[in-house]
C-alpha positions in Angstrom: 34.6 23.9 -8.4 34.7 20.4 -9.9 35.1 20.8 -13.7 32.9 17.8 -14.5 30.0 19.2 -12.5 30.3 22.8 -13.8 27.1 24.4 -14.9 26.6 25.3 -18.6 26.0 28.8 -19.9 22.5 28.0 -21.1 20.2 28.2 -18.1 17.6 26.2 -19.8 19.8 23.6 -21.4 19.4 19.8 -20.8 20.0 18.6 -17.3 23.6 17.5 -17.0 24.2 16.8 -13.3 22.4 15.7 -10.2 23.8 15.9 -6.7 22.3 13.7 -4.0 23.1 14.9 -0.5 22.6 12.2 2.1 22.7 8.5 1.4 20.8 5.9 3.3 17.9 4.2 1.5 16.5 7.3 0.0 19.8 8.4 -1.5 20.8 5.0 -2.8 17.4 4.1 -4.1 17.4 7.4 -6.1 21.0 6.9 -7.3 20.4 3.4 -8.5 17.2 4.2 -10.5 18.4 7.6 -11.9 21.7 6.1 -13.0 19.9 3.4 -14.9 17.4 5.8 -16.6 19.4 9.0 -17.1 22.5 7.8 -18.9 23.5 11.3 -20.1 23.3 12.8 -16.6 26.2 12.7 -14.2 25.2 11.7 -10.7 27.1 12.4 -7.5 26.0 11.2 -4.0 27.5 12.9 -0.9 27.0 10.6 2.1 28.2 11.3 5.6 28.3 8.5 8.2 25.2 9.9 10.0 23.2 9.4 6.7 24.1 5.8 6.2 21.2 3.3 6.7 21.2 1.5 9.9 21.0 -2.3 9.9 17.5 -2.5 11.2 14.8 -4.7 9.8 12.6 -2.9 7.2 9.2 -4.0 5.9 8.1 -2.9 2.4 4.8 -2.8 0.5 4.4 -4.6 -2.8 5.5 -1.5 -4.8 9.2 -2.5 -4.0 8.9 -5.2 -6.6 8.2 -2.7 -9.3 11.2 -0.7 -8.2 13.4 -3.7 -8.3 12.3 -4.6 -11.8 13.0 -1.0 -12.8 16.7 -1.3 -11.8 17.0 -4.8 -13.3 17.0 -6.8 -10.1 15.0 -10.0 -9.1 13.3 -10.2 -5.7 15.2 -13.5 -5.0 18.5 -11.6 -5.5 17.6 -9.1 -2.8 16.2 -11.8 -0.5 19.6 -13.6 -0.7 21.7 -10.5 -0.2 19.7 -8.8 2.5 18.5 -11.6 4.9 15.1 -11.0 3.3 11.8 -12.8 3.8 8.4 -12.5 2.0 5.6 -10.3 3.3 1.9 -10.9 2.6 0.6 -8.2 4.9 0.4 -7.2 8.6 -1.2 -8.9 11.5 -2.7 -6.4 13.9 -2.9 -7.6 17.5 -5.0 -6.0 20.3 -5.9 -2.9 18.3 -9.6 -3.6 18.6 -9.1 -4.7 22.2 -7.1 -7.2 24.2 -7.2 -10.6 22.6 -8.5 -9.5 19.3 -6.5 -9.6 16.1 -7.0 -9.1 12.3 -5.0 -9.2 9.2 -4.3 -6.5 6.5 -3.4 -8.5 3.4 -2.0 -7.6 0.1 -4.9 -9.3 -1.7 -8.6 -9.2 -2.5 -11.6 -10.4 -0.6 -14.1 -12.7 -2.4 -15.4 -11.9 -5.8 -17.6 -9.2 -7.3 -20.9 -10.3 -8.9 -23.2 -8.2 -11.1 -21.0 -5.2 -10.5 -21.4 -5.4 -6.7 -18.3 -5.6 -4.5 -18.0 -8.7 -2.4 -18.2 -7.0 1.0 -21.8 -6.1 0.3 -22.7 -9.8 0.0 -20.6 -10.5 3.1 -22.6 -7.8 5.0 -25.9 -9.3 3.7 -24.9 -12.7 5.1 -23.9 -11.2 8.5 -27.2 -9.3 8.7 -29.0 -12.6 8.3 -27.1 -14.0 11.3 -24.3 -15.9 9.6 -21.0 -14.7 11.1 -18.0 -15.2 8.8 -14.5 -13.7 9.3 -13.8 -11.9 6.1 -10.1 -13.0 6.3 -11.3 -16.5 5.3 -12.2 -15.1 1.8 -8.6 -13.9 1.0 -5.8 -16.0 -0.3 -3.0 -13.9 1.1 -4.5 -14.1 4.6 -4.9 -17.8 4.3 -1.3 -18.4 3.2 -0.1 -16.1 6.0 -2.1 -18.1 8.6 -0.3 -21.3 7.6 3.2 -19.7 7.0 3.0 -20.7 3.4 4.0 -18.8 0.2 3.9 -18.9 -3.5 4.7 -16.5 -6.3 1.5 -14.9 -7.6 0.2 -15.7 -11.1 0.4 -13.0 -13.7 -3.0 -14.2 -14.9 -5.0 -15.8 -12.0 -8.0 -17.8 -13.0 -10.2 -15.6 -10.9 -9.9 -12.3 -8.9 -10.3 -14.4 -5.7 -6.8 -15.8 -6.3 -5.1 -12.5 -7.0 -2.6 -11.2 -4.4 0.7 -9.4 -4.1 3.6 -9.4 -1.8 6.4 -7.2 -0.4 9.6 -7.9 1.4 11.2 -7.8 4.8 14.9 -6.9 4.6 17.9 -5.6 6.4 18.0 -1.9 5.6 21.7 -1.5 5.9 22.4 -4.5 3.6 19.9 -3.2 1.1 21.5 0.2 1.0 24.9 -1.3 0.4 23.4 -3.6 -2.3 22.0 -0.5 -4.1 25.3 1.4 -3.6 27.2 -1.3 -5.4 24.8 -1.2 -8.4 24.8 2.5 -8.5 28.6 2.9 -8.5 28.9 0.2 -11.1 26.6 2.4 -13.3 28.9 5.4 -12.9 27.5 7.2 -9.8 30.3 9.1 -8.0 30.3 8.4 -4.2 31.8 11.2 -2.0 32.2 10.0 1.6 31.8 13.3 3.5 29.4 15.5 5.4 28.2 18.9 4.1 29.7 22.0 5.8 28.0 24.7 3.7 25.2 25.1 1.1 25.6 27.9 -1.5 22.2 29.4 -2.3 21.6 32.2 -4.8 18.2 33.7 -5.6 16.4 30.6 -4.1 18.5 28.1 -6.0 21.2 25.8 -4.7 24.4 26.4 -6.7 26.8 24.1 -4.8 27.6 22.3 -1.6 30.9 22.3 0.3 32.0 19.1 1.9 33.7 18.8 5.3 36.8 17.7 3.4 37.1 21.0 1.6 35.6 20.0 -1.7 33.0 22.1 -3.5 30.4 20.2 -5.7 28.1 22.1 -8.1 25.1 20.7 -9.8 22.0 21.4 -11.8 19.5 19.6 -9.6 20.0 18.7 -5.9 18.2 15.9 -4.1 17.9 16.2 -0.3 18.1 12.8 1.3 19.4 13.9 4.6 16.5 12.6 6.6 14.6 14.6 9.3 17.1 17.3 9.5 16.4 18.2 5.8 19.7 19.9 5.4 19.0 21.4 1.9 15.2 21.8 1.7 14.5 22.7 5.3 17.6 24.4 6.6 19.2 26.0 3.5 16.0 26.9 1.6 13.9 27.4 4.8 10.9 25.4 3.5 8.5 25.2 6.5 7.4 22.0 8.1 3.7 21.2 8.6 3.4 19.4 12.0 0.8 16.5 12.2 1.7 15.4 15.7 -1.8 16.3 16.9 -3.1 13.5 14.7 -0.2 11.1 15.0 1.4 11.8 18.4 3.9 9.0 18.6 7.3 10.8 18.6 9.7 8.1 19.8 10.8 4.6 18.7 13.2 2.3 20.4 14.5 -0.7 18.5 16.4 -3.9 19.3 16.9 -7.1 17.4 16.5 -10.5 19.0 16.9 -14.2 18.3 14.0 -15.8 16.5 12.4 -18.7 18.5 9.2 -19.3 16.5 8.2 -19.9 12.9 9.4 -17.7 10.1 6.2 -15.9 9.4 5.6 -14.3 5.9 4.1 -11.2 7.5 4.7 -8.2 9.8 3.1 -8.1 13.2 1.9 -4.9 14.9 0.8 -5.2 18.5 -1.0 -2.3 20.3 0.6 -1.3 23.5 -0.5 1.1 26.3 1.3 4.2 24.9 1.7 3.1 21.2 2.5 -0.1 19.4 5.2 -2.7 18.7 6.5 -4.0 15.4 7.8 -7.5 14.8 9.7 -8.0 11.4 11.1 -11.4 10.7 14.4 -11.6 8.9 16.2 -14.9 8.1 18.9 -14.3 10.8 16.9 -12.4 13.5 13.7 -10.7 14.5 13.5 -6.9 14.2 11.6 -5.3 17.0 10.5 -1.7 17.5 8.4 0.1 20.1 6.7 3.2 18.7 5.2 5.4 21.4 4.2 8.9 22.7 6.7 10.5 25.1 3.8 12.3 26.7 2.5 9.0 27.9 5.7 6.9 28.5 9.3 7.7 29.4 12.2 6.6 27.2 13.6 4.3 29.8 10.2 2.7 30.5 9.7 2.2 26.7 13.1 0.5 26.3 12.5 -1.7 29.3 9.0 -2.7 28.1 10.3 -3.7 24.6 13.1 -5.7 26.2 10.6 -7.6 28.2 8.4 -8.3 25.2 11.2 -9.9 23.1 10.6 -13.5 22.1 14.3 -14.4 22.3 17.6 -13.1 23.6 18.4 -9.5 22.6 21.2 -9.2 20.1 22.1 -5.6 20.7 21.4 -2.7 23.1 18.2 -0.7 22.5 18.5 2.2 20.2 16.3 5.4 20.6 15.2 7.6 17.7 13.1 10.7 17.9 10.5 11.5 15.2 7.8 14.0 14.3 4.9 13.4 12.0 4.3 15.9 9.2 5.7 17.1 5.9 7.5 20.0 4.3 5.0 22.4 2.8 6.8 21.9 -0.5 8.9 18.8 -1.4 10.4 20.6 -4.4 11.7 24.2 -4.0 13.8 25.8 -6.7 16.2 23.2 -7.9 16.0 21.0 -4.8 13.8 17.9 -4.4 13.5 16.2 -1.1 13.0 12.4 -0.8 12.2 10.3 2.2 12.1 11.8 5.6 13.6 15.0 4.3 10.2 15.6 2.6 8.1 14.3 5.4 7.6 11.6 8.0 4.8 9.2 8.7 5.3 6.5 11.4 6.0 3.0 10.0 2.6 1.6 11.0 2.0 0.4 7.4 5.6 0.1 6.3 5.4 2.8 3.7 8.7 4.7 4.0 10.3 3.0 1.0 7.1 3.3 -1.0 7.1 7.1 -0.5 10.7 7.2 -1.6 9.9 5.2 -4.7 6.9 7.3 -5.7 9.0 10.4 -5.2 11.6 9.2 -7.6 9.1 8.1 -10.1 7.3 11.5 -9.9 10.7 13.3 -10.4 11.4 11.2 -13.5 8.0 12.0 -14.9 8.5 15.7 -14.3 12.3 15.9 -14.9 13.3 19.5 -15.5 16.0 21.1 -17.6 18.5 23.4 -15.9 15.9 26.1 -15.6 13.7 24.0 -13.3 10.4 25.5 -14.5 8.1 26.3 -11.5 5.2 24.6 -13.1 6.9 21.2 -12.8 7.6 21.8 -9.1 4.0 22.9 -8.5 2.7 19.7 -9.9 5.2 17.6 -8.0 4.2 19.4 -4.8 0.5 19.0 -5.4 0.7 15.2 -5.9 3.2 14.7 -3.1 1.0 16.7 -0.7 -2.0 14.5 -1.6 -0.1 11.3 -1.2 1.1 12.3 2.3 -2.3 13.5 3.4 -4.2 10.4 2.2 -1.6 8.1 3.8 -1.8 10.2 7.0 -5.6 9.6 7.1 -5.2 5.9 6.6 -2.8 5.7 9.6 -5.1 7.9 11.7 -8.0 5.4 11.1 -5.9 2.7 12.9 -5.9 4.9 16.0 -9.3 6.6 15.8 -11.3 3.3 15.5 -9.5 1.5 18.4 -11.4 -0.2 21.2 -8.8 0.0 23.9 -10.8 1.8 26.7 -9.4 3.1 29.9 -5.9 3.9 28.6 -5.1 7.6 28.3 -3.2 7.4 25.0 -5.9 5.3 23.3 -8.8 7.3 24.7 -7.3 10.5 23.4 -6.9 8.9 19.9 -10.7 8.1 19.7 -11.6 11.6 20.9 -9.3 13.5 18.4 -11.2 15.3 15.6 -10.6 13.5 12.3 -9.3 15.2 9.1 -12.3 16.2 7.0 -11.7 13.7 4.1 -11.3 10.8 6.5 -14.4 11.8 8.4 -16.3 11.8 5.0 -15.0 8.4 4.1 -16.2 7.0 7.4 -19.6 8.5 7.0 -20.0 7.0 3.5 -18.9 3.5 4.7 -21.1 3.6 7.8 -24.1 4.6 5.7 -24.1 1.8 3.2 -20.6 0.2 3.0 -19.5 2.6 0.3 -15.7 2.6 -0.3 -14.3 5.7 -2.0 -10.9 6.3 -3.5 -9.4 9.8 -3.8 -6.5 11.0 -5.9 -3.1 10.2 -4.3 -4.3 7.1 -2.3 -1.5 4.6 -1.4 -3.9 1.9 -0.4 -6.9 0.5 -2.3 -10.4 -0.6 -1.3 -9.3 -4.0 0.1 -6.9 -2.3 2.5 -9.6 0.1 3.8 -12.0 -2.8 4.1 -9.4 -4.7 6.2 -9.3 -1.9 8.7 -13.1 -1.3 8.8 -13.8 -5.0 9.3 -10.8 -5.6 11.7 -11.6 -2.6 13.9 -15.3 -3.2 13.9 -16.4 -0.2 11.8 -19.9 -1.4 10.7 -22.0 -0.4 7.7 -25.7 0.3 8.5 -26.8 -1.4 5.2 -25.5 -3.2 2.1 -25.9 -2.3 -1.5 -29.5 -3.2 -2.4 -28.2 -4.7 -5.7 -26.8 -7.5 -3.6 -30.4 -8.6 -2.9 -30.5 -10.1 -6.4 -29.1 -13.2 -4.7 -30.7 -15.0 -1.8 -28.8 -15.7 1.4 -28.6 -19.4 0.4 -27.1 -18.3 -3.0 -24.5 -16.2 -1.2 -23.7 -19.0 1.2 -23.2 -21.5 -1.6 -20.9 -19.1 -3.5 -18.8 -18.5 -0.4 -18.5 -22.2 0.1 -17.0 -22.5 -3.4 -14.7 -19.6 -2.8 -13.3 -21.1 0.4 -12.7 -24.4 -1.3 -10.8 -22.6 -4.1 -8.7 -20.8 -1.6 -8.0 -24.0 0.3 -6.9 -25.8 -2.8 -4.6 -23.0 -3.8 -3.0 -22.8 -0.3 -2.3 -26.5 -0.5 -0.2 -25.8 -3.6 1.9 -23.2 -1.8 5.1 -24.2 -0.1 6.3 -23.5 3.4 7.8 -20.0 3.6 11.1 -21.3 4.7 11.3 -23.6 1.7 10.7 -20.7 -0.6 13.5 -18.7 1.1 15.9 -21.7 0.7 15.2 -21.8 -3.0 15.6 -18.0 -3.3 19.1 -18.3 -1.7 20.1 -20.8 -4.4 18.7 -18.8 -7.3 
């Protein structure tokens, strides 16, 4: 046993050592943040070549910026090191039907008035025969439309001008960026696979590496991806399968040369048996085809993606298998799983890093001593389950409300019974435009409204409190809002100019 990792005699003494098994983004995100915040705890990360993050394009939600602040890093530093670009949201193409598109922004729509949310005034105006795309009342959507970008104000003059942003980055470069920071802060890196896991009375006591080394620890983090080597295999924590709700079980990826503008947003295009992502990096475009193998063969999926590329392919197509669902417990005994070791939800809303980040933050909030009190694990598991289920429901809505008729995959998606909480949300919105937020939600009201409006989910009526203002009053207010957005967009710079400045920072 490694002396420096030996367990103390007091089973409930302070936590002294954490062993992270598996690297990749989950492992190195955890190592970098834990090393910064737990100065008295030794941290070892055991990473085999199969756990290392591939150099594919990754999209993130705005929460990544809070993570970067937490480890003392500026966004511009990551942009420069990881071929990064800005992300204002996602453009959805053909989900409502061929030729239709909408935008899911990281920003607000319009402004509240007299305690009534803006979308009720928008609904009132449309009921009076005045059609108006709701995207015209969102600053983030407007900047994305013109490939412009600016850093958001900490104190915007009005809610109308509030927005947020995430990043597109090279996952492999980001993992190595985090690795350098973590090692500089004392994290021990062991380059080896795991040959055996020592389990006693439901607790992991040590892991043996393929190189013959045994590493003990007080707390173990499973970052081994879908194979879940510690939580799933060693501790036999069951997997709850959600493939009946999210049946896409394959993804083929290939980078290509960029031929068009450097957009500050991700694009998701519906395809006959799934969907395609487009993620712009500074040096290339990341492309992925997510699909159901029941509806399309692997060879046909790879051929289709190659045919859709906007520029010359820069590598051979790579195939990955996946299964939607989660482990019934993300924390068992003294083992906590992060990332895909805890569960997998397809990257339709680019939430993989956000789930890793929230898992790390939850662990820090409930950090155990060497006894790993079950109550802490119970609370971690309760919140983690809610987070995964709420996000699952948000993703299911994309499919359930589609308007692609005559295609087996999409027809099945509309006919699949909805999870009860999602069905309740839809009933509330359709009745009177009511938006409801439950515990554990990843996305707020504006995001749900983006999907409802974009996919054509209509409310039967608006809040009667919106009738305080006449239709003419609402039209005049919207005219002022649109002018304010246009003035602000004019102050933003081209996205590529922002990236050039970030590279020099």
